[in-house]
C-alpha positions in Angstrom: -5.1 60.9 11.4 -8.1 61.6 9.1 -10.7 64.3 9.8 -14.0 64.6 8.1 -16.8 67.2 8.6 -20.4 66.1 8.1 -23.4 68.5 8.3 -26.8 67.5 9.6 -30.0 69.4 10.1 -31.2 69.7 13.7 -34.7 69.6 15.1 -34.5 71.7 18.2 -37.3 72.1 20.6 -38.5 75.6 21.6 -36.5 75.5 24.9 -33.4 74.2 23.2 -33.6 76.9 20.6 -34.0 79.6 23.2 -31.0 78.3 25.1 -28.7 78.5 22.0 -30.2 81.9 21.0 -29.1 83.2 24.4 -25.7 81.6 24.0 -25.3 83.3 20.6 -26.0 86.7 22.1 -23.6 86.0 25.0 -20.9 85.0 22.4 -21.5 88.2 20.5 -21.1 90.3 23.6 -17.9 88.5 24.5 -16.5 89.1 21.0 -17.3 92.8 21.1 -15.9 93.3 24.6 -12.7 91.5 23.7 -12.3 93.3 20.5 -12.9 96.7 22.1 -10.3 95.9 24.7 -7.7 95.1 22.1 -8.7 98.1 19.9 -8.4 100.5 22.9 -5.0 99.2 23.7 -3.8 99.7 20.1 -5.3 103.2 19.9 -3.6 104.2 23.2 -0.2 103.3 21.5 -0.9 105.2 18.3 -0.5 108.7 19.7 2.7 110.6 20.0 3.9 111.1 23.6 4.2 114.9 23.3 1.0 115.4 21.2 -2.5 114.2 22.1 -5.6 114.4 20.0 -8.1 117.3 20.7 -11.1 115.1 20.1 -10.5 112.0 22.2 -7.7 110.0 23.8 -7.3 106.5 25.0 -5.4 106.7 28.3 -4.1 103.3 29.4 -1.1 102.8 31.7 2.1 102.3 29.8 3.0 99.1 31.6 -0.3 97.4 30.5 0.5 94.4 28.4 -1.1 93.8 25.1 -4.3 91.7 25.4 -3.8 88.2 24.1 -5.8 85.0 23.9 -4.4 83.7 27.2 -4.9 86.9 29.1 -8.5 87.4 27.9 -9.3 83.7 28.7 -8.1 84.3 32.2 -10.2 87.5 32.5 -13.2 85.6 31.2 -12.8 83.0 33.9 -12.9 85.7 36.6 -15.9 87.4 35.0 -17.9 84.2 35.0 -17.9 84.2 38.8 -19.9 87.5 38.9 -21.8 87.6 35.6 -24.8 85.2 35.5 -25.1 85.3 31.7 -21.5 84.3 31.2 -21.8 81.6 33.9 -24.8 80.1 32.2 -23.0 79.7 28.8 -20.6 76.9 28.1 -17.1 77.8 29.1 -15.2 76.1 26.3 -17.6 77.6 23.8 -16.8 81.1 25.0 -13.1 80.4 24.9 -13.5 79.4 21.2 -15.0 82.9 20.6 -11.8 84.4 21.9 -9.7 81.9 19.9 -11.6 83.0 16.8 -10.8 86.6 17.5 -7.1 85.7 17.9 -7.2 84.0 14.5 -8.8 87.1 13.0 -5.9 89.3 14.2 -3.3 86.7 13.0 -5.0 86.8 9.6 -4.8 90.6 9.6 -1.1 90.5 10.5 0.1 87.7 8.3 -2.4 87.5 5.4 -3.3 91.1 4.9 -6.9 90.8 5.9 -8.9 93.7 7.3 -9.2 94.7 10.9 -11.8 92.6 12.8 -15.1 94.3 13.1 -17.8 94.4 15.8 -20.8 92.2 15.4 -24.2 93.7 15.6 -27.3 92.0 16.8 -27.9 88.7 15.0 -24.4 88.5 13.3 -23.1 85.7 15.6 -24.5 82.5 14.0 -22.3 79.6 15.2 -21.3 77.9 18.5 -18.2 75.7 18.6 -17.9 72.9 21.1 -14.4 71.5 21.0 -15.2 68.4 23.1 -18.2 66.0 23.2 -19.1 63.3 25.6 -18.7 59.6 25.2 -20.9 58.2 22.4 -22.5 61.5 21.5 -24.4 60.0 18.5 -27.1 57.4 18.9 -29.2 56.5 15.9 -30.7 59.9 14.7 -29.8 61.9 17.9 -26.8 63.8 19.0 -25.9 64.9 22.5 -24.9 68.6 22.6 -23.7 70.6 25.5 -26.4 72.6 27.3 -29.4 71.1 25.7 -28.8 67.3 25.9 -30.1 65.0 23.2 -31.3 66.6 20.0 -33.0 65.0 17.0 -31.2 65.4 13.7 -31.8 64.4 10.1 -29.3 61.7 9.5 -28.9 62.4 5.7 -25.9 60.1 5.5 -24.6 57.5 8.0 -21.5 58.1 10.1 -18.6 56.2 8.5 -17.4 53.1 10.3 -14.3 53.7 12.5 -14.9 57.4 12.9 -15.5 59.2 16.2 -17.2 62.5 16.7 -14.6 64.9 18.3 -16.2 68.3 18.1 -19.5 69.9 17.0 -20.3 73.4 15.6 -23.9 74.4 15.8 -24.9 76.9 13.1 -28.0 78.9 12.7 -29.1 79.6 9.1 -32.2 81.0 7.5 -33.6 77.5 7.0 -33.0 76.3 10.6 -30.3 74.9 12.9 -27.5 72.7 11.7 -24.7 70.8 13.3 -21.3 70.3 11.7 -19.7 67.2 13.3 -15.9 66.8 13.0 -15.3 63.0 12.7 -11.8 61.6 13.3 -10.3 58.2 12.5 -6.8 56.9 13.2 -5.8 56.1 9.7 -3.2 57.4 7.3 -4.2 58.0 3.7 -1.4 57.8 1.1 -0.9 60.7 -1.4 -2.4 60.1 -4.8 0.1 59.5 -7.5 -0.3 60.6 -11.2 -2.1 57.9 -13.1 -4.8 57.4 -15.8 -6.2 59.8 -18.3 -5.1 63.5 -17.9 -7.6 66.3 -18.2 -6.8 70.0 -18.2 -9.5 72.6 -17.4 -9.8 76.3 -18.2 -12.2 78.5 -16.2 -14.0 81.4 -17.8 -17.1 83.6 -18.0 -18.3 82.7 -21.5 -18.3 79.0 -20.5 -17.8 78.1 -16.8 -15.3 75.4 -17.7 -13.7 74.0 -20.8 -11.7 70.7 -20.8 -8.9 69.5 -22.9 -11.2 66.9 -24.4 -13.4 69.6 -26.0 -16.2 69.5 -23.5 -17.6 72.9 -22.4 -19.9 73.6 -19.5 -22.2 76.6 -19.6 -21.9 79.1 -16.7 -25.0 79.0 -14.5 -26.1 82.5 -13.3 -26.9 81.7 -9.7 -27.1 85.3 -8.4 -27.9 87.2 -11.6 -31.0 85.2 -12.4 -32.5 85.9 -9.0 -31.2 89.4 -8.7 -34.5 91.1 -9.6 -36.4 89.0 -7.0 -33.7 89.8 -4.4 -34.0 93.5 -5.2 -37.8 93.4 -4.8 -37.6 91.7 -1.4 -35.0 94.2 -0.2 -37.2 97.1 -1.4 -40.1 95.6 0.6 -38.0 95.2 3.7 -36.8 98.8 3.5 -40.4 100.0 3.8 -40.9 98.2 7.1 -40.4 99.7 10.5 -36.9 98.7 11.7 -37.1 96.0 14.3 -40.8 95.2 13.8 -42.2 91.7 13.3 -42.9 92.5 9.6 -39.4 93.7 9.2 -38.0 90.5 10.7 -40.2 88.4 8.3 -39.0 90.4 5.3 -35.3 89.9 6.4 -36.0 86.2 6.8 -37.2 86.0 3.2 -34.1 87.7 2.0 -31.9 85.4 4.0 -33.6 82.3 2.7 -33.1 83.5 -0.9 -29.4 84.1 -0.2 -29.2 80.6 1.2 -30.9 79.2 -1.8 -28.4 80.9 -4.1 -25.5 79.5 -2.0 -27.0 76.0 -2.0 -27.6 75.9 -5.8 -24.0 77.1 -6.4 -22.5 74.5 -4.0 -24.6 71.7 -5.5 -23.4 72.6 -9.0 -19.8 72.7 -7.9 -19.9 69.3 -6.3 -21.8 67.6 -9.2 -19.4 69.1 -11.8 -16.3 68.0 -9.7 -17.6 64.4 -9.5 -18.3 64.5 -13.3 -14.7 65.5 -14.0 -13.4 62.7 -11.7 -15.5 60.1 -13.5 -13.5 60.7 -16.7 -9.9 61.3 -15.5 -7.1 60.0 -13.3 -5.3 63.4 -13.3 -6.8 66.9 -13.4 -4.8 70.0 -13.9 -6.1 73.6 -13.4 -4.6 77.1 -13.6 -3.3 78.7 -10.4 -5.3 81.9 -11.0 -5.2 85.2 -9.1 -8.9 85.1 -8.2 -8.7 88.2 -6.0 -7.7 90.3 -9.1 -10.6 88.7 -11.0 -13.0 89.7 -8.3 -12.0 93.4 -8.6 -12.1 93.6 -12.4 -14.8 94.7 -14.8 -16.8 91.5 -14.4 -16.5 91.3 -10.7 -20.2 90.5 -10.1 -20.2 87.6 -12.6 -16.8 86.3 -11.3 -18.1 86.2 -7.7 -21.4 84.7 -8.9 -19.5 81.8 -10.5 -17.5 81.1 -7.4 -14.3 79.9 -9.1 -12.3 79.8 -5.9 -14.8 77.7 -4.1 -15.1 75.3 -7.1 -11.3 74.7 -7.2 -11.4 74.0 -3.4 -14.3 71.5 -3.9 -12.6 69.9 -6.9 -9.3 69.4 -5.0 -11.2 67.8 -2.1 -13.3 65.5 -4.4 -10.1 64.5 -6.3 -8.4 63.6 -3.0 -11.5 61.7 -1.9 -11.8 59.7 -5.1 -8.1 59.0 -5.6 -7.6 61.4 -8.6 -4.4 63.4 -8.9 -5.0 67.2 -8.8 -2.4 69.9 -9.4 -2.3 73.6 -10.4 0.0 75.0 -13.1 1.3 78.4 -14.1 -1.5 80.3 -15.9 0.7 82.7 -17.8 0.2 82.6 -21.5 -2.2 79.6 -21.7 -4.4 81.4 -24.2 -1.5 82.6 -26.2 0.2 79.3 -26.8 -0.7 76.7 -29.5 -1.2 73.3 -27.9 -0.1 71.5 -31.1 3.2 73.2 -32.0 3.9 75.3 -28.8 4.0 78.4 -30.9 3.3 81.8 -29.3 0.3 83.2 -31.1 0.2 86.6 -29.4 -2.3 88.2 -27.1 -6.0 87.7 -28.0 -8.9 90.0 -27.3 -11.7 88.7 -25.2 -14.0 88.9 -28.1 -11.8 86.5 -30.1 -13.1 83.1 -29.2 -11.3 80.9 -31.8 -7.7 79.8 -31.6 -5.9 80.0 -35.0 -2.2 79.1 -35.3 -0.3 80.5 -38.2 2.5 77.8 -37.9 0.6 74.5 -37.8 -2.8 75.7 -38.9 -4.6 74.4 -35.8 -8.0 76.0 -35.4 -10.1 75.2 -32.4 -12.0 76.9 -29.6 -10.0 79.3 -27.5 -10.9 77.9 -24.1 -10.3 74.3 -25.3 -6.9 75.2 -26.6 -6.0 76.8 -23.3 -7.2 73.7 -21.4 -4.9 71.6 -23.6 -2.0 73.8 -22.8 -2.8 73.5 -19.1 -2.9 69.7 -19.5 0.5 69.7 -21.2 2.1 71.8 -18.4 0.6 69.6 -15.8 2.0 66.4 -17.5 5.4 68.1 -17.8 5.3 68.9 -14.1 4.6 65.3 -13.0 7.2 63.9 -15.4 5.0 62.6 -18.2 5.7 63.3 -21.8 3.3 64.4 -24.5 3.3 62.9 -28.0 1.6 64.5 -31.0 -0.6 62.1 -33.1 -2.1 64.0 -36.0 -4.7 66.4 -34.6 -5.0 64.7 -31.2 -2.8 64.4 -28.1 -1.7 61.4 -26.2 0.3 61.0 -23.1 2.9 58.5 -21.9 4.9 58.2 -18.8 8.6 57.6 -18.4 9.8 54.1 -17.6 10.6 55.1 -14.0 7.0 56.2 -13.4 5.2 53.6 -11.3 1.6 53.6 -12.3 -0.8 50.7 -12.8 -2.4 52.3 -15.8 0.8 52.5 -17.9 
């Protein structure tokens, strides 16, 4: 089973937009109510039995079970009978809000994420519809629950053999969008190592350096527009909170943030395709990006979006039949790619790799990318042969690959 997600811009009418605006507000209220119910239950169990707080106390019967997704869905069904706003909204869409809240708590328990937070006005921006009708897409229109047929900008055609299973309507600063989940009953085989190998090294001096010596300059998506963003935020702070001018100022800020996001995403996709054009295997470091984001250059690290780029690169490699793998990043900048000699720790200001054993002198990031490529080839069972100043790869006899 293969699932793809395609995003299209919607052209909602005024009535359709008002309907989904009301549903977003209803979803926000459902989220806040369900979160408050769970939070009150936890707070009622955090106090000692023989000592209560002097400020406030959550008094809930001891036999009250912990609120779960199933129990809150059951309570939602009962509330829809008496609440007209809940009854007007799509039932499965509201259940998905509770499911999203359940996933947030699971992420807190298992992945160490923060406690789910309440959503203020305007913070709920998406509606998820897990089921669509029969043939929901016709030419440049899509049939969505609650509003019927909606025009959309069919920027790319639906692939042959795929069926739309669910839709997520998202409100952004530039308008409404629909994210269609397309499904096809096919099995895609895993990509085997083949072709030319390329190792990449990520950094802040240059966004990316390859084992072939190519270096890509790091675009400054956020930093270049930081002064403009600061100016817009200052203007918004002088407006009366909640006024029409304040909303217009906030819309300008949101559009600028979306522009930064779009330019960064476009750069990541184009660079991923460029790498896939010249390689059959791509190897990258398995970096601890959370630690990078908390360091001295946290703003520049988050501006580059290394984690998002690696996710995009992995997806593009799978889509285009290029083998992708991550290797151990320890000591890649301290190892000579030519003789495998440990050169010692380098300062960040030292940008040239010099080996005292073999005399190799090259760019520091390029040398690290070459080490990454060697580790990746060793992991997949290929061998590396030294030919003068260059590197060549070969595969063992047992490796089945049409390129060797």
